[in-house]
N, C-alpha and C positions, 0 to 999 in steps of 0.2 A: 482454429485460432486459438492462441495463447495469450493470456493478459498479466501484465505486471501491474501491480496495483499498490496504493498507499492510502493507509487509513490513519486517521489522527484520533487519538483518545480526547474526548472532552474532559476526562477526569485529571490527566497529568500532562495533556498537550504534547505527547510524545508520538512520533511516527511508528508504524508498523508496515513493513514491506513485504509483499509475497507475490506469489504467481499461481495461475490456475487456468484450465482450459474452460470452465464454467464460471464466469465472473459472477453473474447474478446469483447462483446458488452459493458459492463461497462467501460472498459479502453477506448473504442472508444467515449463513452458518455463524459468522462473526457477531453479527447482529443479535443473534438468539443465544450467544454465550456457548456455542458448541466447540469453539476453538480453544484449547487449553492456554495458548500463549496470549490471547486477548480477553479472556473471559473475566479478568479482575480489572481490565481497563475500561469497561463499559461506561458511558455510551460512547460509541464509535461513529466517525464520518468518513466516507469515501471522498478523498480529495484530490486523487490523481490516478489515472491508468493509461496504459499503452497496449497496443495489441501487436503481435507478431504472428506470422504464418508458421514459422519454425519454433519447435520447442526449444532447441539449443540456444536459439537467439534470445528467447524470452529467459531462460535461466541465466544466460550470460548478463542480460541487461538487469535483472534482479540483483545479481551479485554486484554489479557496478553501483547500482542505488544504494546498496548496502554499506559501500565503501565511504571514505572521508570525502572522496570528490563527488561521489553520488548524492551524498547528504547536502553538500554545498550547492549542487545542481538544483535539486528540489527545493531548497529554501529559497534560492534566487528565482525559480521558476514560480513559485507560489508566494512571492513576497508581498503583493498587493493583499491577497486573500489572508496571510498570516497577520498582516498589519491592521486588519478589520477588527 
């Protein structure tokens, strides 16, 4: 299984989108500051994830979620969470 996930920084309220084959371990790495792209944006919270059986599908989905249309999709999908 491959996972596409989205974290939100509680420091700057910005999203980080990534993909992995080991979601639990990857999130732990982010939370411990071991990932260069997010270590200065701690604390982080996992707000969304999807799973795919195929790695190519997960990579395609990650690329989409990083696009303008994908960001709109996520903001619409999480609008109740973001309004809290």
